[in-house]
C-alpha positions, 0 to 999 in steps of 0.5 A: 313441300317446297320441291312439289310447290316449285314444280306446280308453280312451273307447271302453272305457266303451261297450258292446263287441260282442255276443259279448264281452258274453256273461255271464262263466261260472263257472270250471270249476275252482270258485267259489273259483278265482283262477288260471284256465288255470294249473290246466292246469300239472301235475307230469306236464306239467312233467316232460314239458316238461323233456324238451325241454331238449337243449342247455341253451341259455337265452334271455331273453325280456324286453326292457330297460326305461327311461324311453324305452320306449314303452308304453300311455299314460299308462304310463311308468317311471324309475329313481332311484339313491340313496346313503344313506351308509356302513355298517360304522362307523356300525353299530359294525362297524369302519372298513370305509368300505362305501358302497352304492347303492339304487334307487327305481322309479317305474314302471307295472307294465304296461310292457316285457315283462309278464303280464296277470293275471286282474284286469286286464280285465273284461266291464263290471263282471264279471271272471274267475269272475264276480267283480264289480269293486265287490266286489274292486277297491280303490285299495290293491290287488285283494282277489281275482285279484291277480298274487301268486296266479299260480303259477310258469308252467313249461310246454312253450312253442311259438313261431310265426314269423308273419313266415315265414307272411306273408313280411313282417318285421315283419308289417304292423299290422292283420294278424290271426292266426286259426285258419287262420293259426295252423294253417298256421304250426304245420304249416310248423314241424312243431309242434302246440299242446297243452293246457297249452302257452304259445303265443308269436307272433313278428311282428318288431314289437318291433324297431321300439322305438327305431327307429320308436316312433310306428309301434310304438305306433299299431297292431300285427299280432296275435291275432284273435277266432277265434284267441283262441277257438281257442287257449283251447279247446285249453287253453293256459295263456298266449298272448303276442307281441312287441308291446304288446297281443297282439291285432290293432290296428286291431281286426277289423271289428265287434270290440269294444274289446280283445275278445281280452283279454276272450275270454282273461282274464274268459271263459277265465282265459288269461294274456296275455304282451306284448312277449315277445322271441322273436327269438333263438328264431326265429333258432335255429328253436327252435319248442318249448322249456321255458318258465319264468316266476317273477314278482314277487308284488306283492299285489293288482297286476293286471300284472307286469313279467317276464323269462321264460326259454326253455330248449332 
């Protein structure tokens, strides 16, 4: 993946396609808004989503991360365990001889199952709600659009089984999901996509991790430009998939570099969820469910490593 990632990084310095280079419009939620499509989450919608819980079965949608987890270069992650010493006696609490372990993470946050915040991708130097890079981005953290601003995401979740639609598991790299494919998959499953939803795609791609990391990293099936515009027009809160970038790679013909990311984040304030493991949901035909996400609030971060939960 490294050679491919370097090529993408170089291309990011060039102009993307004309459609993506359209000016980032002000947010419909006002000039001060920093949460984008999370505004679609309302108490009434949370109550409705909670009614989807019938069995109480829970599903962890996050993957396990270690030093071997493939990720967009140069991202990596490692864990170090230290045992600083005893507590108790030294603290004057008696001869308890209590020992303890602490851990140190040396990780890029954008690895494993993750959420892309609104400060992650821009169009040129302009990000969500017209925020210019020079005005809010700093080495010690974003001054706006940081992930600590994202509220808890509790919503109706929908998963679309694209392996059934394309009759391939995994769906081949370079396969785009646009309006026709999205509508066909939803119709086959008997579900509809509504405002305030979280929409997830199952492609089988995540099963390549640890088996064929080279193929996993080089490309993927995923959301196309038309599909991104279609879903964001419906007012969904977030869109995710069981792959590393959500959008189709190689990119569609005439598409700009990570143009789907641009359509979603700066243009619409719609969150991106990556490496979401929906395999058990699909096995149980759990097409709709209560989706729950509470993330770590690192001030000024652009992404978050997450473990979303689905409840049926």
